[in-house]
C-alpha positions as CSV (number, residue, x, y, z in Angstrom):
1,X,20.3,10.7,-37.7
2,X,20.1,6.8,-38.0
3,X,18.8,4.8,-35.1
4,X,19.4,1.3,-33.9
5,X,18.5,-0.8,-31.0
6,X,20.5,-0.6,-27.8
7,X,21.5,-3.1,-25.3
8,X,23.1,-2.5,-21.9
9,X,24.1,-5.3,-19.5
10,X,25.7,-5.2,-16.2
11,X,27.1,-8.5,-15.1
12,X,27.5,-8.9,-11.2
13,X,27.6,-11.3,-8.5
14,X,24.4,-12.8,-7.2
15,X,21.8,-10.1,-6.5
16,X,19.5,-10.1,-3.3
17,X,16.7,-12.2,-4.6
18,X,13.8,-10.3,-2.7
19,X,15.0,-7.0,-4.4
20,X,15.9,-8.4,-8.0
21,X,12.7,-7.6,-9.8
22,X,12.5,-4.2,-8.4
23,X,16.2,-3.5,-9.2
24,X,15.7,-4.7,-12.9
25,X,12.6,-2.5,-13.5
26,X,14.5,0.5,-11.9
27,X,17.7,0.1,-13.9
28,X,15.7,-0.1,-17.1
29,X,13.4,2.8,-16.3
30,X,16.2,5.2,-15.2
31,X,18.3,4.5,-18.2
32,X,15.5,4.9,-20.7
33,X,14.2,8.1,-19.0
34,X,17.6,9.6,-19.2
35,X,18.1,8.8,-22.8
36,X,14.7,10.0,-23.8
37,X,15.3,13.4,-21.8
38,X,18.5,13.8,-23.9
39,X,16.6,13.2,-27.2
40,X,18.3,10.1,-28.2
41,X,15.1,7.8,-28.3
42,X,12.2,7.9,-30.7
43,X,8.5,8.7,-29.8
44,X,7.8,4.9,-30.2
45,X,11.0,3.7,-28.4
46,X,10.5,0.8,-25.9
47,X,12.6,-0.2,-23.0
48,X,12.5,-4.0,-22.2
49,X,14.1,-4.9,-18.8
50,X,16.1,-8.1,-18.0
51,X,17.0,-9.3,-14.5
52,X,18.5,-12.5,-13.5
53,X,20.5,-13.5,-10.3
54,X,23.8,-12.3,-12.0
55,X,22.7,-9.6,-14.3
56,X,20.7,-6.4,-14.9
57,X,20.0,-5.4,-18.5
58,X,17.8,-3.3,-20.6
59,X,17.0,-3.5,-24.4
60,X,15.9,-0.1,-25.8
61,X,14.4,0.3,-29.5
62,X,15.1,3.2,-31.8
63,X,18.1,4.8,-30.2
64,X,19.8,7.5,-32.2
65,X,23.7,7.8,-32.7
66,X,23.4,11.3,-31.9
67,X,20.3,13.5,-30.8
68,X,19.0,16.3,-33.0
69,X,20.3,19.8,-32.6
70,X,18.3,21.8,-30.2
71,X,17.4,25.6,-30.4
72,X,18.1,27.1,-27.0
73,X,17.1,30.7,-25.9
74,X,19.3,32.2,-23.3
75,X,17.7,35.0,-21.2
76,X,20.3,37.4,-20.4
77,X,18.9,40.4,-18.5
78,X,16.4,43.3,-18.5
79,X,17.1,45.8,-21.4
80,X,17.2,48.7,-18.9
81,X,20.2,47.0,-17.3
82,X,21.8,45.5,-20.5
83,X,21.9,48.6,-22.6
84,X,23.2,52.1,-22.1
85,X,21.2,55.3,-23.2
86,X,22.9,55.2,-26.6
87,X,22.2,51.4,-27.1
88,X,25.7,50.1,-26.3
89,X,26.4,47.1,-24.1
90,X,26.8,47.9,-20.4
91,X,29.5,46.3,-18.2
92,X,26.8,44.1,-16.7
93,X,25.8,42.7,-20.3
94,X,29.5,42.2,-21.3
95,X,30.1,40.3,-18.2
96,X,27.0,38.0,-18.8
97,X,28.2,37.5,-22.5
98,X,31.6,36.6,-21.4
99,X,30.3,33.8,-19.2
100,X,28.6,32.4,-22.3
101,X,31.8,32.6,-24.3
102,X,30.5,35.7,-26.2
103,X,31.3,39.3,-26.7
104,X,29.7,42.5,-27.7
105,X,30.0,41.7,-31.4
106,X,26.8,39.6,-30.9
107,X,24.9,42.5,-29.9
108,X,23.0,42.9,-33.3
109,X,21.9,39.2,-32.9
110,X,20.2,39.7,-29.5
111,X,16.5,39.6,-29.4
112,X,14.0,41.7,-27.4
113,X,11.1,40.1,-25.8
114,X,8.6,40.7,-23.0
115,X,9.5,39.0,-19.7
116,X,6.6,39.6,-17.3
117,X,6.2,43.4,-16.9
118,X,9.6,44.1,-18.2
119,X,11.4,43.8,-21.6
120,X,14.5,41.5,-21.5
121,X,17.3,40.5,-23.9
122,X,17.5,37.0,-25.2
123,X,20.4,35.2,-27.1
124,X,19.1,32.5,-29.4
125,X,21.5,29.7,-30.4
126,X,21.6,26.1,-31.4
127,X,23.1,23.5,-29.2
128,X,24.5,20.2,-30.8
129,X,22.6,17.0,-29.8
130,X,24.2,14.7,-27.4
131,X,26.2,11.7,-28.9
132,X,25.2,8.3,-27.8
133,X,28.5,7.7,-26.1
134,X,28.0,10.9,-24.0
135,X,24.4,10.4,-23.5
136,X,24.6,6.8,-22.4
137,X,27.4,7.5,-20.2
138,X,25.2,10.0,-18.4
139,X,22.1,7.6,-18.5
140,X,24.2,4.8,-17.1
141,X,25.7,6.9,-14.2
142,X,22.2,7.8,-13.4
143,X,20.9,4.2,-13.6
144,X,23.5,3.0,-11.3
145,X,23.2,5.9,-8.8
146,X,19.5,5.7,-8.5
147,X,19.1,1.9,-8.0
148,X,17.0,1.2,-5.0
149,X,19.6,-0.9,-3.4
150,X,18.7,-2.5,0.0
151,X,22.3,-2.4,1.3
152,X,25.2,-1.0,-0.4
153,X,28.8,-2.9,-0.1
154,X,32.3,-1.5,-0.8
155,X,34.6,-3.6,-2.8
156,X,38.1,-3.2,-4.2
157,X,38.7,-3.0,-8.0
158,X,41.3,-5.1,-9.9
159,X,43.9,-2.4,-9.6
160,X,44.2,-3.1,-5.9
161,X,43.9,0.6,-5.0
162,X,40.5,2.0,-6.1
163,X,37.3,0.9,-4.4
164,X,33.6,1.4,-5.4
165,X,30.1,1.0,-3.6
166,X,27.4,-1.2,-5.2
167,X,24.9,-3.7,-4.2
168,X,27.3,-6.6,-5.4
169,X,30.7,-6.7,-7.1
170,X,30.4,-6.1,-10.8
171,X,32.5,-7.9,-13.2
172,X,31.2,-7.1,-16.8
173,X,29.6,-4.4,-18.9
174,X,28.0,-4.8,-22.3
175,X,26.9,-1.8,-24.3
176,X,25.9,-2.4,-27.9
177,X,24.2,0.0,-30.3
178,X,23.2,-2.4,-33.0
179,X,26.3,-4.6,-33.4
180,X,28.7,-1.7,-32.4
181,X,30.1,-1.3,-28.8
182,X,29.4,2.0,-27.2
183,X,32.6,3.2,-25.2
184,X,30.9,3.7,-21.8
185,X,32.2,2.7,-18.4
186,X,31.0,2.3,-14.8
187,X,32.1,0.7,-11.5
188,X,35.6,0.5,-12.9
189,X,34.5,-1.6,-16.0
190,X,34.7,-0.7,-19.7
191,X,31.9,-1.9,-22.1
192,X,32.5,-4.6,-24.5
193,X,30.3,-7.3,-26.0
194,X,31.2,-10.3,-23.8
195,X,29.3,-11.7,-20.8
196,X,28.8,-14.7,-19.0
197,X,26.2,-17.3,-19.2
198,X,25.0,-20.1,-16.7
199,X,27.6,-20.8,-14.1
200,X,27.5,-24.5,-15.0
201,X,25.4,-25.2,-18.2
202,X,26.5,-22.5,-20.7
203,X,27.5,-23.7,-24.0
204,X,30.4,-21.2,-24.2
205,X,32.3,-19.0,-21.9
206,X,32.3,-16.0,-22.3
207,X,29.2,-15.4,-24.4
208,X,30.1,-12.9,-27.2
209,X,26.9,-10.8,-27.9
210,X,26.7,-10.2,-31.7
211,X,24.1,-7.4,-31.5
212,X,21.6,-5.7,-29.3
213,X,18.8,-7.7,-30.9
214,X,20.4,-11.0,-30.5
215,X,21.0,-10.7,-26.7
216,X,18.1,-12.7,-25.4
217,X,18.3,-15.5,-27.9
218,X,22.1,-15.9,-27.4
219,X,21.7,-15.8,-23.7
220,X,19.0,-18.6,-23.8
221,X,20.9,-20.7,-26.4
222,X,24.7,-20.2,-25.7
223,X,24.3,-18.9,-22.2
224,X,21.7,-21.3,-20.8
225,X,20.0,-18.3,-19.1
226,X,16.6,-17.0,-19.4
227,X,17.6,-13.2,-18.8
228,X,13.9,-11.9,-18.7
229,X,12.4,-12.0,-15.1
230,X,8.8,-12.2,-16.3
231,X,9.5,-14.8,-18.9
232,X,11.6,-17.0,-16.4
233,X,8.6,-16.5,-13.9
234,X,6.2,-17.7,-16.5
235,X,8.5,-20.6,-17.3
236,X,8.4,-21.6,-13.6
237,X,4.7,-21.6,-13.4
238,X,4.4,-23.6,-16.5
239,X,6.6,-26.3,-15.2
240,X,4.9,-26.3,-11.7
241,X,1.5,-26.7,-13.5
242,X,2.8,-29.5,-15.7
243,X,4.6,-31.3,-12.7
244,X,1.4,-31.2,-10.6
245,X,-0.6,-32.4,-13.5
246,X,1.8,-35.4,-13.9
247,X,1.0,-36.3,-10.2
248,X,-2.9,-36.5,-10.9
249,X,-5.7,-36.4,-8.6
250,X,-6.2,-32.8,-8.9
251,X,-3.0,-31.9,-7.0
252,X,-1.8,-28.4,-7.2
253,X,1.2,-26.4,-6.3
254,X,0.5,-24.0,-3.5
255,X,0.0,-20.4,-4.7
256,X,2.4,-17.9,-3.2
257,X,3.4,-15.0,-5.4
258,X,6.1,-13.7,-3.0
259,X,7.7,-17.3,-3.1
260,X,7.4,-17.5,-6.7
261,X,9.1,-14.0,-7.2
262,X,12.0,-15.1,-4.9
263,X,12.6,-18.5,-6.5
264,X,12.6,-16.6,-10.0
265,X,15.3,-14.4,-8.6
266,X,17.4,-17.6,-7.4
267,X,17.7,-19.4,-10.8
268,X,18.7,-18.6,-14.3
269,X,17.7,-21.9,-15.8
270,X,14.6,-23.3,-14.0
271,X,14.0,-26.8,-13.8
272,X,11.1,-28.1,-11.6
273,X,11.5,-31.6,-10.1
274,X,9.1,-33.8,-8.0
275,X,10.2,-34.9,-4.6
276,X,8.5,-36.4,-1.5
277,X,8.8,-37.0,2.3
278,X,7.8,-39.7,4.6
279,X,3.8,-39.6,5.0
280,X,4.2,-39.9,8.9
281,X,5.1,-36.2,9.0
282,X,1.6,-35.3,7.8
283,X,0.5,-35.9,11.5
284,X,2.0,-32.4,12.0
285,X,-0.4,-29.6,11.3
286,X,0.1,-28.8,7.5
287,X,0.6,-25.1,8.3
288,X,3.9,-25.8,10.1
289,X,5.1,-28.3,7.2
290,X,4.2,-25.7,4.5
291,X,5.8,-22.9,6.2
292,X,9.1,-24.7,6.8
293,X,9.2,-25.9,3.3
294,X,8.5,-22.5,1.9
295,X,10.5,-20.2,4.2
296,X,13.7,-22.4,4.8
297,X,13.9,-24.3,1.5
298,X,11.9,-22.3,-1.1
299,X,9.9,-25.5,-2.0
300,X,6.3,-25.5,-3.4
301,X,4.2,-27.9,-1.4
302,X,1.6,-29.8,-3.3
303,X,-2.1,-29.7,-2.0
304,X,-4.9,-32.0,-3.0
305,X,-8.3,-31.0,-4.4
306,X,-9.6,-30.4,-0.9
307,X,-6.6,-28.1,-0.1
308,X,-4.8,-30.9,2.2
309,X,-1.1,-31.1,2.1
310,X,0.3,-34.2,0.3
311,X,3.7,-35.8,1.0
312,X,5.0,-34.6,-2.3
313,X,6.6,-31.2,-3.1
314,X,8.2,-29.4,-6.0
315,X,11.6,-28.0,-6.2
316,X,13.0,-25.5,-8.7
317,X,16.5,-26.4,-9.5
318,X,19.1,-24.3,-11.3
319,X,20.4,-27.1,-13.4
320,X,19.2,-29.7,-15.7
321,X,21.1,-32.9,-15.4
322,X,20.4,-35.9,-17.6
323,X,19.8,-38.0,-14.4
324,X,18.0,-35.7,-11.8
325,X,18.0,-38.4,-9.2
326,X,20.9,-36.9,-7.2
327,X,19.3,-33.6,-7.1
328,X,15.9,-34.9,-6.0
329,X,17.6,-37.2,-3.4
330,X,19.7,-34.3,-2.0
331,X,16.5,-32.0,-1.6
332,X,14.7,-34.9,0.0
333,X,17.5,-35.4,2.5
334,X,17.7,-31.6,3.4
335,X,13.9,-31.3,4.0
336,X,13.7,-34.2,6.3
337,X,15.6,-32.7,9.2
338,X,13.3,-29.5,9.0
339,X,10.2,-31.6,9.0
340,X,11.6,-33.6,12.1
341,X,12.2,-30.3,13.9
342,X,8.6,-29.3,13.3
343,X,7.3,-32.8,14.5
344,X,9.5,-32.4,17.6
345,X,8.1,-28.9,18.4
346,X,4.6,-30.0,18.0
347,X,4.9,-33.2,20.1
348,X,6.8,-31.2,22.9
349,X,4.3,-28.3,22.9
350,X,1.3,-30.6,23.4
351,X,2.9,-32.0,26.7
352,X,1.7,-28.8,28.3
353,X,-1.8,-27.4,28.2
354,X,-2.0,-23.9,27.0
355,X,-3.7,-22.8,30.2
356,X,-0.6,-23.7,32.1
357,X,1.5,-21.3,29.9
358,X,-0.8,-18.4,30.6
359,X,1.1,-17.5,33.9
360,X,4.3,-17.3,32.0
361,X,2.9,-14.3,30.0
362,X,3.3,-12.3,33.2
363,X,7.0,-12.4,32.6
364,X,6.7,-11.4,28.9
365,X,6.9,-7.5,28.4
366,X,4.1,-6.2,26.2
367,X,5.3,-2.6,26.4
368,X,7.4,-1.1,29.2
369,X,4.8,1.5,29.8
370,X,1.8,-0.7,29.6
371,X,3.1,-3.9,31.5
372,X,3.3,-7.4,30.7
373,X,1.4,-9.7,28.3
374,X,-0.3,-11.2,31.2
375,X,-1.7,-7.9,32.4
376,X,-3.0,-7.3,28.8
377,X,-4.6,-10.6,28.7
378,X,-6.4,-9.8,31.8
379,X,-7.6,-6.5,30.0
380,X,-8.6,-8.5,26.8
381,X,-10.7,-11.0,28.9
382,X,-12.8,-8.2,30.5
383,X,-13.2,-6.3,27.2
384,X,-13.9,-9.4,25.0
385,X,-16.6,-10.6,27.5
386,X,-18.1,-7.2,27.4
387,X,-18.2,-7.1,23.7
388,X,-19.5,-10.7,23.3
389,X,-22.5,-9.8,25.7
390,X,-23.4,-6.8,23.5
391,X,-23.3,-9.1,20.5
392,X,-25.6,-11.7,22.2
393,X,-22.7,-14.2,22.1
394,X,-21.3,-16.3,25.0
395,X,-19.3,-14.0,27.2
396,X,-17.6,-16.9,29.2
397,X,-16.4,-18.4,25.9
398,X,-15.1,-15.1,24.7
399,X,-13.2,-14.5,27.9
400,X,-11.7,-18.0,27.8
401,X,-10.5,-17.5,24.3
402,X,-9.0,-14.2,25.3
403,X,-7.3,-15.8,28.3
404,X,-5.6,-18.4,25.9
405,X,-5.3,-16.1,22.8
406,X,-1.6,-15.3,23.5
407,X,-0.5,-18.5,25.2
408,X,1.1,-20.0,22.1
409,X,3.5,-17.2,22.0
410,X,5.7,-19.0,24.6
411,X,5.5,-22.5,22.7
412,X,8.5,-24.0,20.9
413,X,6.7,-24.0,17.4
414,X,5.8,-20.2,17.5
415,X,9.1,-19.4,19.0
416,X,10.6,-20.9,15.8
417,X,7.8,-19.7,13.4
418,X,6.2,-16.6,14.7
419,X,3.8,-16.5,11.6
420,X,2.1,-19.4,13.2
421,X,0.9,-17.6,16.4
422,X,-3.0,-18.1,16.6
423,X,-2.8,-21.1,14.2
424,X,-0.9,-23.2,16.7
425,X,-3.1,-21.9,19.5
426,X,-6.1,-23.3,17.9
427,X,-4.4,-26.9,17.3
428,X,-3.2,-26.8,21.0
429,X,-6.4,-25.7,22.4
430,X,-8.4,-28.4,20.5
431,X,-5.8,-31.1,21.8
432,X,-6.6,-29.8,25.4
433,X,-10.3,-30.4,24.8
434,X,-11.2,-26.7,24.8
435,X,-14.6,-25.7,23.3
436,X,-14.2,-25.8,19.4
437,X,-15.5,-22.2,19.4
438,X,-12.8,-21.0,21.9
439,X,-10.1,-22.8,19.7
440,X,-11.3,-21.2,16.5
441,X,-11.5,-17.8,18.2
442,X,-7.8,-18.1,19.3
443,X,-6.8,-18.3,15.6
444,X,-9.4,-15.9,14.3
445,X,-8.7,-13.1,16.8
446,X,-5.6,-12.2,14.5
447,X,-7.8,-11.8,11.5
448,X,-7.7,-9.6,9.5
449,X,-3.9,-9.9,9.3
450,X,-3.6,-7.9,6.1
451,X,-5.6,-5.7,3.7
452,X,-8.4,-7.8,2.2
453,X,-8.0,-10.9,4.7
454,X,-10.9,-12.5,5.7
455,X,-12.6,-11.8,9.2
456,X,-13.2,-13.9,12.3
457,X,-16.1,-16.5,11.5
458,X,-18.4,-16.0,14.5
459,X,-19.3,-13.3,17.2
460,X,-16.8,-14.9,19.8
461,X,-13.9,-14.6,17.4
462,X,-15.0,-11.1,16.6
463,X,-15.3,-10.0,20.2
464,X,-11.6,-11.1,20.9
465,X,-10.3,-9.6,17.7
466,X,-12.1,-6.4,18.4
467,X,-10.8,-6.4,22.0
468,X,-7.2,-7.0,20.8
469,X,-7.2,-4.2,18.3
470,X,-9.1,-1.6,20.8
471,X,-6.6,-2.4,23.6
472,X,-3.8,-1.8,21.2
473,X,-5.0,1.5,19.9
474,X,-6.1,3.0,23.2
475,X,-3.1,1.8,25.0
476,X,-0.5,2.9,22.4
477,X,-2.3,6.2,21.7
478,X,-2.6,6.7,25.4
479,X,1.2,6.8,25.9
480,X,1.7,9.1,23.0
481,X,3.1,6.7,20.4
482,X,0.9,8.1,17.6
483,X,1.6,7.2,14.0
484,X,3.3,9.9,12.0
485,X,3.9,10.3,8.3
486,X,4.8,6.8,7.1
487,X,6.1,5.7,10.6
488,X,3.5,3.2,12.3
489,X,5.9,0.7,14.3
490,X,2.9,-0.7,16.1
491,X,0.8,-1.1,13.0
492,X,-2.0,1.1,14.5
493,X,-3.4,2.0,11.0
494,X,-3.9,-1.8,10.3
495,X,-5.6,-2.1,13.6
496,X,-8.0,0.6,13.2
497,X,-8.8,-0.6,9.6
498,X,-9.4,-4.1,11.0
499,X,-11.9,-2.8,13.7
500,X,-13.7,-0.7,11.0
501,X,-13.9,-3.6,8.6
502,X,-15.5,-5.9,11.3
503,X,-17.9,-3.4,12.5
504,X,-19.0,-2.6,8.9
505,X,-18.7,-5.8,6.9
506,X,-20.2,-7.9,9.7
507,X,-22.9,-5.3,10.4
508,X,-22.1,-5.4,14.2
509,X,-24.5,-3.4,16.2
510,X,-21.8,-1.7,18.3
511,X,-21.1,1.8,19.1
512,X,-17.6,2.6,18.4
513,X,-17.2,5.4,20.9
514,X,-18.6,3.2,23.7
515,X,-16.1,0.4,22.7
516,X,-13.1,2.9,22.9
517,X,-14.5,4.0,26.3
518,X,-14.6,0.4,27.4
519,X,-11.1,-0.2,26.2
520,X,-9.7,2.9,28.1
521,X,-11.5,1.7,31.3
522,X,-9.4,-1.5,31.3
523,X,-6.2,0.7,32.0
524,X,-5.1,2.3,35.2
525,X,-5.9,6.0,35.1
526,X,-2.2,6.9,35.5
527,X,-1.1,4.6,32.8
528,X,-2.6,6.4,29.7
529,X,-3.8,9.8,28.8
530,X,-7.5,10.5,29.7
531,X,-8.2,11.5,26.1
532,X,-6.9,8.3,24.6
533,X,-10.4,7.1,23.5
534,X,-11.3,10.3,22.0
535,X,-8.0,10.5,20.2
536,X,-8.4,7.1,18.8
537,X,-11.8,7.9,17.6
538,X,-10.6,10.9,15.6
539,X,-7.8,8.9,14.1
540,X,-10.2,6.2,13.1
541,X,-12.5,8.7,11.5
542,X,-9.7,9.5,9.2
543,X,-8.9,5.9,8.4
544,X,-12.7,5.4,7.7
545,X,-12.4,8.3,5.1
546,X,-9.4,6.4,3.5
547,X,-11.2,3.2,3.4
548,X,-14.3,4.3,2.0
549,X,-12.6,6.3,-0.8
550,X,-10.5,3.1,-1.5
551,X,-13.8,1.2,-2.0
552,X,-14.8,3.7,-4.7
553,X,-17.0,5.9,-2.9
554,X,-17.1,9.4,-4.1
555,X,-15.0,11.6,-1.9
556,X,-17.7,14.4,-1.3
557,X,-20.3,11.8,-0.3
558,X,-17.8,10.3,2.1
559,X,-17.2,13.5,3.7
560,X,-20.7,14.4,4.0
561,X,-21.3,11.1,6.2
562,X,-18.0,11.0,8.0
563,X,-17.8,14.7,8.9
564,X,-20.8,14.0,11.3
565,X,-18.5,11.6,13.3
566,X,-20.8,8.5,13.1
567,X,-20.2,6.0,15.9
568,X,-22.3,3.2,14.4
569,X,-19.9,2.1,11.7
570,X,-22.3,-0.6,10.6
571,X,-24.8,2.0,9.4
572,X,-22.2,4.0,7.3
573,X,-22.7,2.1,4.1
574,X,-26.4,2.5,4.3
575,X,-25.8,6.4,4.9
576,X,-23.5,6.6,1.8
577,X,-26.1,4.6,-0.4
578,X,-28.7,7.2,0.7
579,X,-26.5,10.1,-0.1
580,X,-25.9,8.6,-3.6
581,X,-29.5,8.4,-4.2
582,X,-30.0,11.9,-3.1
583,X,-27.3,13.3,-5.2
584,X,-29.3,11.7,-8.3
585,X,-32.3,13.9,-7.4
586,X,-32.9,17.0,-9.7
587,X,-33.3,19.0,-6.3
588,X,-29.9,17.9,-4.8
589,X,-27.8,20.8,-6.0
590,X,-30.0,23.5,-4.9
591,X,-30.5,22.0,-1.5
592,X,-26.9,21.4,-1.0
593,X,-26.2,25.0,-1.7
594,X,-29.0,26.1,0.5
595,X,-27.6,24.0,3.4
596,X,-24.2,25.7,3.0
597,X,-26.0,29.1,3.2
598,X,-27.9,28.2,6.2
599,X,-24.7,27.1,8.1
600,X,-23.0,30.2,7.0
601,X,-25.7,32.4,8.3
602,X,-26.0,30.6,11.7
603,X,-22.2,30.7,12.0
604,X,-22.0,34.4,11.1
605,X,-24.9,35.2,13.5
606,X,-23.3,33.3,16.3
607,X,-26.6,32.2,17.7
608,X,-29.1,29.5,16.9
609,X,-32.1,31.4,17.8
610,X,-34.7,30.3,20.2
611,X,-38.0,28.3,20.0
612,X,-39.9,29.1,16.9
613,X,-43.0,31.1,17.5
614,X,-45.8,31.0,15.0
615,X,-46.9,34.3,16.0
616,X,-43.7,36.0,15.0
617,X,-44.0,35.0,11.5
618,X,-44.5,38.1,9.3
619,X,-43.9,36.7,5.8
620,X,-45.9,34.0,3.9
621,X,-42.7,32.4,2.8
622,X,-41.5,31.8,6.3
623,X,-44.9,30.5,7.3
624,X,-44.7,28.0,4.3
625,X,-41.3,26.8,5.1
626,X,-42.2,26.2,8.8
627,X,-45.2,24.2,7.8
628,X,-43.0,22.1,5.5
629,X,-40.4,21.4,8.0
630,X,-43.1,20.7,10.7
631,X,-44.7,18.2,8.4
632,X,-41.5,16.5,7.2
633,X,-39.8,16.2,10.6
634,X,-41.9,13.3,11.9
635,X,-41.7,11.5,8.6
636,X,-38.0,11.6,8.6
637,X,-37.9,10.5,12.2
638,X,-39.9,7.5,11.3
639,X,-37.6,6.8,8.5
640,X,-34.5,7.0,10.7
641,X,-36.1,4.9,13.3
642,X,-36.6,2.2,10.5
643,X,-33.0,2.9,9.2
644,X,-34.5,4.1,6.0
645,X,-31.9,6.6,5.2
646,X,-32.6,6.7,1.5
647,X,-36.3,7.4,2.2
648,X,-35.2,10.2,4.8
649,X,-33.1,12.1,2.3
650,X,-35.4,11.7,-0.5
651,X,-38.0,13.5,1.5
652,X,-35.8,16.7,1.5
653,X,-36.8,17.1,-1.9
654,X,-40.1,18.5,-1.0
655,X,-38.2,21.4,0.6
656,X,-36.7,22.9,-2.5
657,X,-39.6,25.1,-3.4
658,X,-40.3,26.6,0.2
659,X,-36.6,27.1,0.8
660,X,-36.0,28.9,-2.4
661,X,-39.0,31.1,-1.7
662,X,-37.8,31.8,1.8
663,X,-34.4,33.1,0.7
664,X,-36.0,35.1,-2.2
665,X,-38.6,36.9,0.0
666,X,-37.3,36.8,3.6
667,X,-34.6,38.9,5.3
668,X,-33.2,36.5,8.0
669,X,-31.2,39.1,9.8
670,X,-34.1,41.5,10.6
671,X,-33.5,44.5,12.7
672,X,-36.3,43.4,15.4
673,X,-34.5,41.0,17.7
674,X,-37.4,38.7,18.3
675,X,-38.1,38.3,14.5
676,X,-34.5,37.7,13.8
677,X,-34.1,35.1,16.6
678,X,-37.5,33.4,15.4
679,X,-36.1,33.1,11.8
680,X,-32.8,31.7,13.0
681,X,-34.6,29.3,15.0
682,X,-36.4,28.2,11.9
683,X,-33.2,27.9,9.9
684,X,-31.6,25.9,12.7
685,X,-34.6,23.4,12.7
686,X,-34.2,23.2,8.8
687,X,-30.5,22.5,9.2
688,X,-31.1,19.8,11.7
689,X,-33.5,18.2,9.4
690,X,-31.2,18.5,6.5
691,X,-28.4,17.0,8.6
692,X,-30.4,14.0,9.7
693,X,-28.4,11.5,7.6
694,X,-25.6,13.5,6.4
695,X,-24.1,17.1,6.0
696,X,-25.5,17.6,2.4
697,X,-23.6,20.8,2.3
698,X,-20.4,18.9,1.7
699,X,-21.7,17.6,-1.6
700,X,-20.2,19.1,-4.8
701,X,-22.5,21.1,-6.9
């Protein structure tokens, strides 16, 4: 069958910008997968997605007009059921054949073949390959039905009676196989070759697509539309960089992938223009100005070489007038009131010191079972002070930072822009004359805000950040609101990961279990479950496993360390490094297997044995093993005291020979009770030595 390239475009009203890229990828992928499943594409066929504010499209190379015929083997039924004693078709077989449009005349053509333990009858035939019209219709139906639509809307079709459900009203359908229209339909539309270009700047309305391969060029030329999402995005980046370079002085547009994606989804023919605002607005913290320009106006602020905001910004217009002054002036007029609002909020907020706002938090509910934000603040102060003391930091400063940490929640600026919580608290604390370390801790206690985010800069900020997350974890777990599946409304997984990252990456000498006990002590006994701290610890062990594996650590090595429920998270990386070094030893496999054997014996015996008595040793092999364990134990203890985990594990290599000999020559479960108990005691001592750093029995052989 001859093959040509295929183009399908669905022309719609403006699609939701934050979902556009995903919609375009899904439309193309589902349609292509369906065509491939029906045998209509070649092995090297490629699907190229297109997505602009008013269209979803896909170009597929190498699509056949009709799929190849396909041999099909129908399993009918077991021979014993299908045929009578004289080899004639039974009523059951006749009924089965009739369902397939056949009769007993095909009996000679039926094939016998093994089907498991029985012999069955099969009917082999050839099914005609799907035509492109039928195959594309099926593919199009699937692509429309499976779109990851954020919210469906119902609208009425042109006939005035029918209605359909889709993300936005659809107004056109193009389906071309080469230069021929494929007769398919969807959403009340019948395929043709005409589509619409840019709403204002298209050279012709409508645009008649000549062939599948001319689509992109025609849309860019006649339609004034860059239909490819990635190409349009790259063009915006190019223009942003060129406009910033034109300003000079090392100025660059702010980098924000989410903003760039959203703007790409808002324009069909991007045109970057330079605008500016009054320099006096720069007296407002730049975070406020940047946020209002990005969130409300979709503008790209310009930063100088030091990262400071300038009074110039870039807009991405959807039109390219000969004289852009009207567009520039209009956007400058629009942004001015937004910046004025930010300045007003900033000026108003500074009239009241942060400390005066703390008492208002007693009226702000944190959780109906855990009390107010004010009550929470008092818990955080006590917990942060205790953590700071353990870190050798100023406990009074940590308590002060915790006291003021949530005060900016009741400011006008944070009320308008919740994303600025902590950031504005820092500015207001500095304005009030608070210690700079307190101000920095107010901002830093929210870090890390997301995966990969930086951590608090100093121990005061870390103390408050730890307190904030530990209080959340213990409190929410304590009232039974535990994350399940993909549901985590209180972001407890993120909180747990933040605690683990701080303890590990900042190498904080803190015991996690003790921290959780301190957090639990901050609540009234009747407020939360008594086991809340233990429950959170177990939850965090699971998060630790996930985090370490995401860091590229071997799963079995992670399990060897985490299965021991370490409470000093700062020492976990060193333990993992030690395990990795141990695994490289030639004795590692044998010792890991021996460790598993030891644990199985002790578990099956149900007793650990008593104190080891040298006088009860009857075999030379057990005497040698005891001597080796006795000699190694103090050396391993010294290594552990010096935190030399690698050295401690490497010493275990000396045990291979005596352990092998012991298991070859000694019967552990001897009939004599004292001898048996003595040997179990020896194995218990050996197991403890082997588990001094990690459970090496977890290592894969």
